[in-house]
C-alpha positions, -999 to +999 in steps of 0.1 A: -411+013+251-447+018+243-461+000+208-455+021+179-427+041+192-389+039+185-365+034+213-342+061+221-308+051+207-286+058+235-310+043+261-312+013+239-274+010+239-271+015+275-297-012+283-281-039+260-245-030+272-256-036+308-277-066+299-254-088+276-223-103+282-191-084+272-185-105+241-221-100+228-221-063+229-220-051+194-192-029+180-217-006+164-253+003+164-278+011+139-315+016+143-337+009+111-375+010+107-371-023+088-347-047+075-339-041+039-355-072+017-345-082-019-373-089-043-373-126-032-382-115+003-348-123+018-326-098+039-307-079+014-271-081+027-256-058+002-280-031+014-271-036+048-234-033+040-241+001+026-254+014+062-225+031+078-231+037+118-232+069+131-198+082+147-214+084+182-228+048+177-193+031+170-185+024+206-198+019+241-185+035+272-165+004+281-144+010+247-131+045+260-094+048+265-079+038+301-044+050+299-024+078+282-010+052+260-044+042+248-057+078+245-027+086+222-033+054+199-070+058+197-064+095+186-037+084+161-057+056+147-088+083+141-064+105+124-049+079+101-080+064+094-101+096+092-130+083+116-147+102+140-138+078+170-120+047+178-126+024+207-099+004+224-115-030+212-117-019+176-097-037+151-073-016+130-079-036+099-115-038+104-117-002+104-101-001+069-064-002+079-038-018+060+000-025+059+009+009+045-013+027+069+002+008+099+034+026+090+017+059+095+004+047+130+041+037+137+055+072+127+027+091+148+032+070+177+069+078+176+061+115+176+039+110+205+065+092+226+054+057+221+075+030+203+055+004+184+066-017+151+045-025+120+048-061+130+032-054+164+003-036+146-006-067+128+000-089+161-021-065+184-046-050+161-067-033+187-058-001+207-058-020+241-036-049+228-010-022+212-008+000+241+001-029+262+032-035+240+041+001+233+072+014+250+074+050+260+102+071+245+114+107+247+102+115+213+129+137+207+132+153+173+167+152+153+183+148+119+209+122+110+236+136+087+248+108+063+272+110+034+295+083+015+291+051-004+262+027+001+254-006-013+227-012-037+194-026-023+178-056-040+150-035-058+177-010-072+199-040-084+164-054-102+162-020-119+197-018-132+197-055-142+167-047-167+190-021-183+160+000-191+163+025-219+167+061-207+172+048-172+173+085-158+136+086-167+119+062-143+102+086-120+075+093-092+061+126-091+031+145-075+016+179-085+007+203-055-018+231-063-014+257-036-044+272-020-026+305-019+005+321-035+037+307-025+067+325-009+098+314-031+122+319-004+102+298+021+097+272-004+134+270-011+141+268+025+117+239+028+132+220-001+165+225+013+154+209+047+140+180+028+174+172+011+195+177+041+171+155+064+165+125+039+197+108+026+181+091-004+172+124-018+209+131-021+219+098-038+241+097-067+247+069-090+275+058-113+287+030-138+323+020-130+337-011-147+303-023-158+289-020-123+267+005-110+272+020-076+255+046-055+267+071-028+250+098-007+262+133-013+269+157+015+242+179+030+240+216+021+240+214-016+219+235-040+181+232-042+170+221-076+141+244-079+131+258-113+107+287-118+087+290-148+062+319-154+039+314-183+016+341-173+027+364-201+013+336-225-020+337-212-036+366-229-025+353-265-033+318-258-066+297-252-069+279-218-062+245-237-032+260-253-017+273-219-025+237-205-004+221-234+026+245-227+023+236-189+022+198-200+053+201-223+071+221-195+062+192-169+075+167-196+108+183-199+110+183-161+104+144-160+130+138-188+157+162-168+171+139-141+208+132-141+217+099-121+252+112-116+243+148-106+208+145-088+176+127-084+153+155-075+137+182-096+111+209-086+094+232-107+072+262-097+051+271-128+027+299-129+002+297-158-033+310-164-034+330-130-025+301-108+007+285-094+015+247-095+044+230-078+057+199-096+080+175-076+098+149-096+120+121-080+137+092-096+119+060-083+156+049-073+153+072-044+117+072-034+084+049-032+048+056-026+051+055+014+079+078+011+056+106-004+036+109+028+066+115+049+081+141+023+049+159+021+045+164+057+080+174+061+077+198+034+044+216+046+060+216+084+092+232+070+075+257+048+051+269+074+077+267+102+106+285+086+137+289+108+119+274+139+107+242+121+104+214+144+101+177+126+092+145+138+119+122+153+143+111+127+143+075+117+171+052+102+188+065+071+182+046+038+218+040+034+222+023+070+192-001+059+212-009+025+240-020+046+217-039+071+205-059+042+238-065+028+249-079+062+214-098+064+224-115+028+252-134+043+233-147+076+221-182+082+187-168+088+178-156+053+195-187+041+167-209+062+141-194+037+158-211+005+136-245+008+104-222+007+114-201-022+128-232-042+094-249-035+076-219-049+097-220-080+093-258-084+055-254-081+055-229-110+083-242-133+062-261-157+033-233-160+024-225-195+028-190-207-002-166-206-019-165-241-011-139-266-037-123-290-020-090-300-010-078-335+026-081-329+029-118-317+055-129-295+081-109-314+061-076-311+074-046-295+063-044-259+075-010-246+060+017-225+051+036-257+026+006-264+014+005-228-021+008-223-044+004-192-080-008-187-096+004-152-124-006-133-138+002-101-163-010-073-191+014-063-187+032-028-209+006-009-192-023-021-157-005-013-168+000+022-179-037+026-143-048+009-124-026+034-141-033+064-170-058+068-158-085+043-127-095+063-144-105+095-155-138+080-119-154+075-099-127+092-085-116+059-066-086+045-076-067+014-049-081-009-059-116-001-092-111-012-079-091-044-053-120-052-081-148-049-103-129-075-072-124-099-065-160-100-101-169-106-104-142-132-073-153-150-082-188-147-113-183-163-095-171-193-067-197-195-087-225-180-062-231-150-070-219-115-035-217-105-012-186-113+025-173-104+022-136-096+051-113-087+036-095-056+048-061-045+050-051-008+062-018+009+094-038+019+096-018+052+100-051+071+129-047+099+119-081+116+150-103+112+179-107+137+202-080+134+176-054+127+171-043+162+168-005+164+159+000+129+129+022+125+120+029+086+082+045+094+095+080+083+126+070+061+125+082+024+139+057+000+129+029-025+119+001-002+096-021-024+102-057-023+088-079-050+083-116-048+067-146-066+039-165-050+022-196-065-012-194-061-031-228-067-069-230-062-076-261-082-085-279-051-104-249-035-140-256-030-163-224-037-154-188-027-146-198+009-120-223-003-106-198-026-103-172+000-088-196+027-064-211+001-050-177-012-049-164+026-028-194+037-005-192+006+003-155+013+006-159+051+032-186+047+054-161+028+082-151+052+085-117+062+062-105+033+087-118+008+117-095+018+141-126+018+135-135-018+151-103-030+180-106-006+186-141-016+185-136-053+198-103-058+223-097-028+233-136-021+229-145-061+207-175-056+190-188-087+155-202-089+142-226-115+109-212-126+107-185-152+097-150-140+060-141-134+041-126-162+017-107-139+026-083-113+002-072-085+004-041-062-022-030-037-014+008-029-041+008-003-062+042+004-041+066-013-062+096-005-055+087+032-019+085+023-014+117+004-044+140+016-048+162+046-028+191+035-035+226+048-015+243+018-020+222-011-044+199-031-026+170-042-028+153-076-009+119-077-012+118-114+007+148-127+014+155-163+044+144-182+058+109-190+074+094-157+090+066-178+107+064-211+088+053-240+115+032-252+118+013-219+107-024-222+076-034-201+088-063-178+053-080-174+026-091-196+001-074-170+006-049-142-026-051-120-025-022-097-053-017-072-059+014-048-088+031-031-095+068-036-126+089-030-143+058-016-139+036-044-116+007-051-101+011-085-080-016-105-059-011-133-048-036-158-016-023-177-007-041-207+010-038-240-014-033-269+009-053-294+005-083-271-033-081-261-063-068-277-081-042-255-113-061-255-094-093-243-082-070-214-116-056-207-133-090-203-105-101-179-109-068-158-147-070-158-146-109-150-121-099-119-144-074-108-175-097-110-154-124-091-145-099-061-179-089-058-190-127-054-161-129-029-172-100-009-209-112-010-198-145+001-178-131+033-210-109+041-232-139+043-242-149+079-233-187+074-197-177+059-164-177+078-140-199+096-104-200+107-073-211+091-040-224+103-024-188+101-050-179+129-032-201+153+005-199+143+017-216+176-005-247+169+012-263+139-022-275+123-030-279+088-066-270+076-082-305+081-070-309+115-080-274+123-114-281+108-118-314+126-110-295+161-132-269+157-161-292+145-153-312+178-157-279+198-188-268+182-203-301+187-197-300+225-214-264+227-184-242+218-192-208+202-182-203+166-170-170+159 
């Protein structure tokens, strides 16, 4: 290239791809006039992290799919992750994937005639590797008609054991804003298909002799759709007053569920010249992952009418409940008892979190007193959090978040150890006896909750905190599914008091709920989803999600137990620690392996470090 001229990007990529060994060929290419520098004259890694490669520069020719299975999976990954192109050697999680989005991959693969499992996505995170283990299927659509009694699942038993006030009001809901007027007959038809297809939407609950039971009602029942036209009020009321009437109607719908007669309500509300469709489902019958399935099926059914074709039916929720009950009596889950008892023993002497609210320990701590402090990362740091930061230690988003949580709370309490209740999506059919179970498009409340003891007292620096947290979470069997089975189905007791902090990473919720051709989706609809009289189960509920390119973290708390300024300092400290962890992971000298990266080797961290050190001293390449 003549001096003073920039090389042509495609020509440069071709030259280096042909000249370098395969393992040295970059996964992405960016041409810069100069490297960005900090005021001190050093390379500004944070500025580099903000540079997003052009879509056509993300892969070389050697990354192109080579088989129908690879072509299908590459297309599915691009759709799920909303990226322009996916190469066969791209890592799903380095592209921004997570455990919830992996379920979408499984579901769409089944529709394309390929059978894979969420566990296989984790174990084979590239298109090439996953295609090698995928099994071709017919991909035929169908429905499974289910009715009759079913055992309660662990998370459902947790709900009833807490005896919440107004237990009929513990909902999840979405507000759909149609882009064009809806046809009511087509709307009722689509809702009817949802109810018939997904047995969890037909659940009925009753308390008999002090015990709660559930059963699945027969398909073909009435569609719970309410129509409310507020248009006549519009001329006489201001926009704000119309919105207040709409909010009151939505709140009334939130409080209208009856566990014995139905767990689903829908309302088509017309006001101020526009329509809105509010869907309210009791949490006993739905979770966050379920909404993606419901909205896809609803849109296809509305548009398809009598000719609707839906993706292949998956395992009914009630069958999963029976499978868990059988698993509770197995020797396999019993083998987890030593792990969970050790977790409890480690946390048994932990001091309670400090209280500084106006109510003291005897003050009211209900949903009526619940407040939230919310903080966010900027888009550039969020991109680094979702993608580049995980290459250093082969981590997942929740591992960085929990490391930051322990450090932030430790800065408040003076103790770098914390017991946390971690929520997971719970769709883990990985144990013996779960063969043939596919939950990727099953609707229901699958959430699993398990305690984890995170002890960073011996961790050195940010790298040590990341590695220690990662290993603590990777040691949890089956992402914690067995804990709920042991405690709530088998009746095992554990010594430690329950955690005071709950943590839940919801993933990229705009990828989970977006993409509709008919609706704009608002995941925060009006109306109170929970009864204000219900007791709060935790001191803090830390929920994290990515939406509109920003990682957002909400710290739910009771205003009678903790002052807002206390929680604000905690939340800001958390964000500062998380930024430091991300910066560390982006540093060129950061990184390393941990024992969970080599599960068959049975090494501890010291042995692994010694082995890798020996290899490096002999000229081995360090990743």
